[in-house]
C-alpha positions as CSV (number, residue, x, y, z in Angstrom):
1,X,-54.8,-40.6,-6.5
2,X,-52.6,-37.9,-4.6
3,X,-49.1,-37.7,-4.1
4,X,-47.8,-35.9,-0.7
5,X,-44.5,-34.5,-1.2
6,X,-42.2,-33.4,1.9
7,X,-39.3,-30.9,1.0
8,X,-36.3,-31.1,3.2
9,X,-33.2,-28.6,3.4
10,X,-32.7,-26.0,0.9
11,X,-34.6,-24.0,-1.9
12,X,-32.4,-25.7,-4.8
13,X,-34.3,-29.0,-3.4
14,X,-37.7,-27.4,-3.4
15,X,-37.2,-26.6,-6.9
16,X,-36.6,-29.8,-7.6
17,X,-39.8,-31.1,-6.0
18,X,-41.7,-27.9,-7.6
19,X,-41.0,-29.1,-11.4
20,X,-41.6,-33.3,-9.9
21,X,-44.4,-32.0,-8.9
22,X,-45.5,-30.1,-12.1
23,X,-45.1,-33.2,-13.8
24,X,-47.4,-35.4,-11.6
25,X,-50.2,-32.5,-12.2
26,X,-49.5,-32.5,-15.9
27,X,-49.9,-36.4,-16.0
28,X,-53.3,-36.3,-13.7
29,X,-51.9,-37.2,-10.7
30,X,-52.8,-34.8,-7.6
31,X,-50.0,-33.4,-5.4
32,X,-49.8,-31.7,-2.1
33,X,-46.9,-30.2,-0.2
34,X,-45.9,-30.2,3.4
35,X,-49.5,-30.5,4.1
36,X,-50.7,-30.8,7.9
37,X,-52.8,-33.2,7.4
38,X,-51.7,-35.4,4.4
39,X,-54.3,-37.5,2.6
40,X,-52.3,-39.5,-0.5
41,X,-52.0,-42.4,-0.9
42,X,-48.1,-42.0,-1.7
43,X,-45.5,-40.0,-0.1
44,X,-42.1,-38.4,-1.7
45,X,-39.5,-37.2,0.7
46,X,-37.2,-34.8,-0.7
47,X,-34.2,-35.3,1.7
48,X,-31.2,-32.8,2.8
49,X,-27.5,-34.7,2.6
50,X,-25.8,-31.6,3.7
51,X,-24.8,-31.9,7.4
52,X,-25.4,-33.8,10.4
53,X,-28.3,-32.2,11.6
54,X,-30.0,-32.1,8.1
55,X,-29.5,-35.5,8.0
56,X,-30.8,-36.6,10.8
57,X,-34.0,-34.5,9.9
58,X,-34.2,-36.6,6.8
59,X,-33.9,-39.6,8.5
60,X,-36.2,-38.5,11.1
61,X,-38.8,-37.9,8.3
62,X,-38.8,-41.3,6.7
63,X,-39.1,-42.8,9.9
64,X,-42.7,-41.0,10.4
65,X,-43.8,-42.1,7.3
66,X,-43.0,-45.6,7.8
67,X,-45.0,-45.5,11.1
68,X,-48.0,-44.2,8.7
69,X,-47.3,-47.0,6.3
70,X,-47.2,-49.5,9.2
71,X,-50.2,-47.9,10.3
72,X,-51.9,-48.0,7.0
73,X,-52.2,-44.4,6.6
74,X,-50.2,-44.2,3.5
75,X,-50.0,-46.9,1.0
76,X,-46.5,-46.2,-0.6
77,X,-43.0,-44.5,0.3
78,X,-40.1,-42.8,-2.2
79,X,-37.1,-40.8,-1.3
80,X,-35.4,-39.1,-3.5
81,X,-32.8,-35.9,-3.0
82,X,-28.8,-35.5,-1.8
83,X,-29.4,-37.8,1.2
84,X,-30.4,-41.0,-0.7
85,X,-27.9,-39.5,-3.5
86,X,-25.3,-40.0,-1.2
87,X,-26.0,-42.8,1.4
88,X,-28.3,-45.1,-1.4
89,X,-27.2,-48.7,-0.8
90,X,-27.1,-48.3,3.2
91,X,-30.1,-46.6,3.7
92,X,-31.6,-49.6,0.8
93,X,-30.3,-51.7,3.9
94,X,-31.5,-50.2,6.8
95,X,-35.0,-48.8,5.7
96,X,-36.6,-51.5,3.6
97,X,-40.2,-50.1,4.2
98,X,-39.6,-47.4,1.5
99,X,-41.0,-48.4,-1.4
100,X,-37.9,-46.9,-4.0
101,X,-35.0,-44.6,-3.4
102,X,-33.8,-41.9,-6.1
103,X,-30.9,-39.8,-6.0
104,X,-30.6,-35.7,-6.7
105,X,-30.6,-36.6,-10.6
106,X,-33.1,-39.8,-11.5
107,X,-36.0,-38.4,-9.3
108,X,-38.2,-37.9,-12.9
109,X,-37.8,-41.9,-13.2
110,X,-40.6,-41.9,-10.3
111,X,-43.3,-40.3,-12.9
112,X,-43.1,-43.3,-14.9
113,X,-43.0,-45.7,-12.1
114,X,-46.0,-44.5,-10.4
115,X,-48.0,-44.2,-13.8
116,X,-47.4,-48.1,-14.4
117,X,-48.4,-48.9,-10.9
118,X,-51.4,-47.1,-10.7
119,X,-52.0,-48.3,-14.5
120,X,-52.3,-44.7,-15.2
121,X,-52.1,-43.5,-19.0
122,X,-48.4,-43.4,-20.4
123,X,-46.4,-40.5,-18.9
124,X,-46.7,-37.2,-21.1
125,X,-43.8,-34.6,-21.6
126,X,-44.5,-32.5,-18.9
127,X,-44.1,-28.9,-20.5
128,X,-40.8,-27.7,-21.0
129,X,-39.4,-29.6,-17.5
130,X,-39.8,-26.1,-15.9
131,X,-43.8,-25.3,-15.7
132,X,-43.8,-26.4,-11.7
133,X,-46.4,-26.1,-9.3
134,X,-45.0,-23.1,-6.9
135,X,-45.5,-24.4,-3.1
136,X,-44.4,-20.8,-2.2
137,X,-47.2,-17.5,-2.7
138,X,-47.0,-17.0,-6.4
139,X,-45.7,-13.9,-6.3
140,X,-42.5,-15.1,-5.4
141,X,-40.5,-17.9,-6.9
142,X,-36.6,-19.6,-6.6
143,X,-34.8,-19.8,-10.0
144,X,-32.3,-22.3,-9.7
145,X,-29.9,-21.3,-12.9
146,X,-27.2,-24.1,-12.3
147,X,-26.2,-27.4,-10.2
148,X,-23.7,-28.7,-8.8
149,X,-20.0,-26.9,-8.0
150,X,-16.1,-26.7,-8.8
151,X,-15.1,-25.5,-5.7
152,X,-13.2,-28.1,-3.3
153,X,-13.5,-26.3,0.1
154,X,-12.2,-28.9,2.5
155,X,-15.4,-29.4,4.8
156,X,-18.4,-29.4,1.9
157,X,-19.7,-32.2,1.1
158,X,-21.6,-30.6,-1.7
159,X,-19.6,-31.6,-4.7
160,X,-19.7,-35.2,-3.6
161,X,-23.3,-35.2,-3.9
162,X,-24.2,-33.1,-7.1
163,X,-21.3,-33.8,-9.0
164,X,-19.4,-30.9,-11.5
165,X,-21.0,-27.5,-12.1
166,X,-23.5,-27.3,-14.6
167,X,-25.0,-23.9,-15.9
168,X,-28.5,-24.2,-17.1
169,X,-28.7,-22.3,-20.6
170,X,-29.4,-18.8,-20.3
171,X,-32.3,-18.7,-22.3
172,X,-33.9,-21.7,-20.5
173,X,-34.0,-19.6,-17.8
174,X,-35.2,-16.9,-19.4
175,X,-37.8,-18.6,-20.7
176,X,-38.8,-20.2,-17.4
177,X,-39.1,-16.4,-15.8
178,X,-41.1,-15.1,-18.8
179,X,-44.0,-18.1,-18.5
180,X,-43.4,-17.6,-14.0
181,X,-44.2,-13.7,-14.9
182,X,-47.2,-14.6,-16.7
183,X,-48.5,-17.0,-14.2
184,X,-48.7,-14.1,-11.7
185,X,-44.9,-14.3,-10.4
186,X,-43.1,-10.5,-9.7
187,X,-40.2,-11.5,-7.7
188,X,-37.5,-14.1,-8.2
189,X,-34.5,-15.6,-5.7
190,X,-32.0,-16.6,-8.0
191,X,-30.4,-19.7,-6.6
192,X,-27.2,-21.8,-7.3
193,X,-24.5,-23.3,-4.9
194,X,-22.2,-20.8,-6.8
195,X,-23.8,-18.2,-8.9
196,X,-21.0,-16.4,-10.0
197,X,-19.3,-19.1,-11.6
198,X,-22.8,-19.4,-13.9
199,X,-21.6,-19.5,-17.4
200,X,-18.2,-20.6,-17.2
201,X,-19.0,-24.2,-18.0
202,X,-21.2,-23.3,-20.9
203,X,-19.6,-20.2,-22.4
204,X,-16.2,-19.9,-20.9
205,X,-16.7,-17.1,-19.3
206,X,-18.8,-15.9,-16.2
207,X,-21.9,-14.5,-17.6
208,X,-23.9,-14.1,-14.2
209,X,-24.0,-10.3,-15.1
210,X,-25.5,-10.8,-18.9
211,X,-28.2,-13.3,-17.4
212,X,-29.2,-10.7,-14.5
213,X,-29.3,-8.3,-16.8
214,X,-31.3,-9.6,-19.0
215,X,-33.9,-11.2,-16.5
216,X,-34.1,-7.7,-15.1
217,X,-35.2,-6.4,-18.9
218,X,-38.1,-8.6,-18.7
219,X,-41.8,-6.8,-18.3
220,X,-43.5,-7.7,-14.9
221,X,-40.4,-8.7,-12.9
222,X,-40.1,-6.4,-10.0
223,X,-37.5,-8.1,-7.9
224,X,-34.8,-10.1,-8.7
225,X,-32.6,-11.1,-5.6
226,X,-29.2,-12.7,-5.5
227,X,-28.1,-16.3,-3.4
228,X,-24.8,-18.0,-2.9
229,X,-22.0,-16.5,-4.4
230,X,-18.1,-17.0,-4.1
231,X,-15.9,-14.3,-3.0
232,X,-12.5,-15.7,-5.0
233,X,-12.6,-14.3,-8.5
234,X,-15.6,-12.6,-7.8
235,X,-17.5,-10.8,-11.6
236,X,-17.2,-6.9,-10.6
237,X,-19.6,-6.4,-13.6
238,X,-22.7,-7.8,-11.1
239,X,-22.1,-4.8,-9.1
240,X,-22.8,-2.6,-11.8
241,X,-25.8,-4.3,-12.6
242,X,-27.2,-4.5,-9.1
243,X,-26.4,-0.4,-9.2
244,X,-27.9,0.2,-12.5
245,X,-30.7,-2.0,-12.9
246,X,-33.5,-0.7,-10.2
247,X,-35.3,-4.2,-9.5
248,X,-32.0,-6.0,-8.9
249,X,-32.3,-5.4,-5.0
250,X,-29.4,-4.1,-3.5
251,X,-28.9,-7.5,-1.3
252,X,-26.1,-10.3,-1.8
253,X,-26.1,-13.6,-0.1
254,X,-21.9,-14.2,-0.1
255,X,-21.0,-16.7,2.2
256,X,-17.2,-16.0,3.8
257,X,-16.5,-18.8,6.7
258,X,-13.6,-17.3,8.2
259,X,-11.3,-14.3,7.8
260,X,-8.4,-15.7,9.9
261,X,-5.7,-16.2,7.1
262,X,-4.5,-19.7,8.9
263,X,-8.6,-20.7,9.1
264,X,-9.0,-19.6,5.4
265,X,-5.8,-21.6,4.0
266,X,-6.7,-25.0,5.9
267,X,-10.4,-24.1,4.7
268,X,-8.9,-24.9,1.0
269,X,-11.2,-21.0,-0.2
270,X,-8.6,-19.4,-2.5
271,X,-8.7,-16.4,-0.4
272,X,-7.1,-14.4,2.2
273,X,-8.2,-12.1,4.7
274,X,-6.8,-9.0,2.8
275,X,-9.0,-9.8,-0.2
276,X,-12.3,-10.7,1.5
277,X,-11.8,-7.6,3.0
278,X,-11.3,-5.4,0.3
279,X,-14.2,-7.3,-1.6
280,X,-16.5,-6.1,1.1
281,X,-15.3,-2.3,0.9
282,X,-16.0,-2.9,-3.3
283,X,-19.1,-3.8,-2.7
284,X,-20.1,-1.0,-0.3
285,X,-18.5,1.7,-2.1
286,X,-20.3,0.9,-5.5
287,X,-23.4,-0.5,-4.9
288,X,-24.3,1.8,-2.0
289,X,-26.8,0.7,0.4
290,X,-26.7,-2.5,-0.5
291,X,-27.3,-5.6,2.3
292,X,-24.6,-8.6,2.4
293,X,-25.5,-11.7,3.9
294,X,-22.9,-14.2,4.9
295,X,-22.3,-17.3,6.5
296,X,-19.8,-18.2,8.9
297,X,-18.3,-21.3,10.5
298,X,-16.4,-21.9,14.0
299,X,-14.8,-24.7,15.3
300,X,-13.1,-25.8,12.2
301,X,-10.1,-28.4,13.4
302,X,-7.5,-25.9,13.9
303,X,-9.3,-22.8,14.8
304,X,-7.2,-21.3,17.8
305,X,-9.1,-18.5,20.5
306,X,-6.4,-16.1,18.3
307,X,-8.4,-17.1,15.2
308,X,-11.8,-17.1,16.5
309,X,-11.0,-13.3,18.2
310,X,-10.2,-12.5,14.7
311,X,-13.4,-13.5,13.1
312,X,-15.7,-11.6,15.6
313,X,-13.5,-8.4,15.6
314,X,-13.9,-8.9,11.4
315,X,-18.0,-9.1,12.2
316,X,-17.8,-5.7,14.4
317,X,-15.7,-4.4,11.5
318,X,-18.1,-5.5,8.6
319,X,-21.3,-4.8,10.3
320,X,-22.8,-7.5,8.2
321,X,-26.6,-6.3,7.6
322,X,-27.4,-10.2,7.7
323,X,-25.5,-13.1,9.1
324,X,-25.4,-16.9,9.6
325,X,-22.9,-19.0,11.7
326,X,-22.5,-22.8,12.4
327,X,-20.1,-24.9,14.1
328,X,-18.3,-27.5,12.1
329,X,-19.1,-30.6,11.7
330,X,-17.1,-33.6,10.3
331,X,-18.9,-35.2,6.9
332,X,-17.2,-38.5,5.6
333,X,-15.3,-38.0,2.3
334,X,-14.7,-34.7,3.1
335,X,-10.9,-33.0,2.5
336,X,-10.7,-32.0,6.4
337,X,-12.2,-35.4,7.6
338,X,-9.9,-37.4,5.3
339,X,-6.5,-35.2,6.7
340,X,-7.8,-33.2,10.0
341,X,-8.6,-34.0,13.1
342,X,-12.0,-32.5,14.5
343,X,-9.8,-31.2,17.4
344,X,-12.0,-28.1,18.7
345,X,-14.3,-29.4,21.7
346,X,-18.2,-29.5,20.6
347,X,-18.3,-27.6,24.2
348,X,-15.8,-25.1,23.0
349,X,-17.8,-24.6,19.4
350,X,-20.6,-24.4,20.8
351,X,-19.6,-21.2,23.2
352,X,-18.0,-19.8,20.3
353,X,-21.2,-19.8,17.9
354,X,-22.9,-18.0,20.5
355,X,-20.4,-15.3,21.2
356,X,-20.7,-15.0,17.4
357,X,-23.7,-14.4,16.9
358,X,-24.7,-12.2,20.4
359,X,-22.0,-10.1,18.6
360,X,-24.2,-10.2,15.2
361,X,-27.8,-9.9,17.2
362,X,-26.3,-6.6,18.4
363,X,-25.2,-5.0,15.2
364,X,-28.5,-6.6,13.3
365,X,-30.7,-4.3,16.1
366,X,-28.6,-1.5,15.5
367,X,-29.0,-1.9,11.6
368,X,-33.0,-2.1,11.4
369,X,-33.2,0.6,14.4
370,X,-31.4,3.0,11.7
371,X,-34.5,2.1,9.2
372,X,-36.9,3.8,11.2
373,X,-37.8,6.9,9.8
374,X,-37.0,5.8,6.1
375,X,-39.9,4.9,3.8
376,X,-39.2,1.2,1.7
377,X,-40.8,-0.2,-0.5
378,X,-42.4,-3.5,0.7
379,X,-43.5,-6.5,-0.7
380,X,-47.0,-8.0,0.6
381,X,-46.3,-11.9,1.8
382,X,-49.2,-13.3,4.2
383,X,-51.4,-11.7,7.2
384,X,-51.0,-13.3,11.0
385,X,-52.6,-12.3,13.7
386,X,-53.7,-8.2,13.3
387,X,-50.4,-7.9,10.7
388,X,-49.8,-7.9,7.0
389,X,-46.4,-9.4,6.9
390,X,-43.8,-7.9,4.2
391,X,-40.4,-7.7,3.1
392,X,-38.2,-4.8,2.0
393,X,-35.7,-5.5,-1.0
394,X,-33.5,-6.6,1.8
395,X,-35.4,-9.1,2.9
396,X,-35.0,-12.9,1.5
397,X,-38.5,-15.1,2.2
398,X,-38.1,-16.9,6.0
399,X,-34.5,-16.0,6.8
400,X,-34.2,-12.3,7.1
401,X,-36.4,-9.6,8.8
402,X,-40.2,-9.3,8.1
403,X,-42.1,-5.7,8.3
404,X,-45.1,-5.9,10.9
405,X,-48.2,-3.1,9.0
406,X,-51.2,-3.2,11.1
407,X,-54.4,-4.2,9.0
408,X,-56.2,-0.5,9.5
409,X,-56.4,-0.7,5.6
410,X,-56.6,-3.2,3.1
411,X,-53.8,-4.5,1.4
412,X,-53.1,-7.0,-1.5
413,X,-51.1,-9.8,-1.0
414,X,-48.2,-10.2,-3.4
415,X,-48.0,-6.1,-4.0
416,X,-45.3,-3.7,-3.5
417,X,-46.5,-0.4,-1.5
418,X,-44.6,2.4,-0.1
419,X,-43.9,2.3,4.3
420,X,-42.5,4.4,6.4
421,X,-40.9,2.6,9.2
422,X,-42.4,3.6,12.3
423,X,-40.5,1.0,14.7
424,X,-38.0,-1.2,15.1
425,X,-37.2,-5.0,17.0
426,X,-33.9,-6.8,17.5
427,X,-34.9,-8.8,13.6
428,X,-38.4,-7.1,12.7
429,X,-39.8,-3.6,11.6
430,X,-42.8,-2.2,12.2
431,X,-44.6,0.5,9.9
432,X,-47.5,2.5,7.7
433,X,-48.3,2.3,4.2
434,X,-48.1,5.9,2.8
435,X,-50.7,6.6,0.3
């Protein structure tokens, strides 16, 4: 039998899908992922339930598979992930055509169910639980170091879905990295809902710096990139590791959300404008050349024109190398939904979002143009048309600028080359390999 996986939402969801796919393959069940031409008897949809757009995409994807089932193109549909974790009863009532619903933490039960239904042999233990089927190119992988979050930001539903922060044991993570290296993986995207909190629940203290340092010492690990830090109680030793270990990329993804003290208080971010600006200055001082990726929010309840202008001015001051933004959407059960009126009109939210992104667009173009003439290490991800497509250490897959290199010479996918940057566009770079 073949099972087609459709994975929606964030990279943390993708890791869950890869783990379950690994268990299926270990037990003789063939899997495909996001196939353009699905042929499997069974479809598993791993859903996202974070914000309204993500929930809508998940629902639409499920309904598309229901239509395929009704047309006789698929036998069974199973749903897992954040959406079904949060809205299980409603979904079961509204979409009875789905054959089974699983949440964020019990999805491994699906393996047992499928083997029983198909009268396959009794499920075998799937290695150590992380011998996954990579859906990314084999040279890079996402490493999830924890689940859940102990922060209580006013707008965020993640703790309602995933529960409290749970760190994975350090040695388990390091074993997973060693195994992936043995499979040919050389670049690691370290992910968590809040990676700077890592270790507090297991070891009584922040241990993210020690974890990354030990990862960096594993032979074969060429790049490590860090995602989803939190600005409060930042573990400063992490910057020492980033500066001292050449295979720890000078890149940090840290969501700041806003800069106005008025907004930060209402958002329950437990930080201030002054502390945030000092944090950025110290990062740039201690790790020269660091590229900071952040996410900002507009239209949070109570955001005034003055608050928004303060945010625009902050973006101009900070000159983030990478920045995303989104408009606030009210999420059931969150503090803001229960305590604030969603009082910023949708058209105002959109205008503010558009303006903020225009400001960042110009900053991004200027920062990328400054790289012209530099020679940078670039990892090759794929080919596209007449070009090899690669990334520098400052670029995470799928979300950041890419480097385009003409296919004048033969390059190896997954290998790192020294590339001289010859030109830039708004978000992408052009380069040529230096022998």
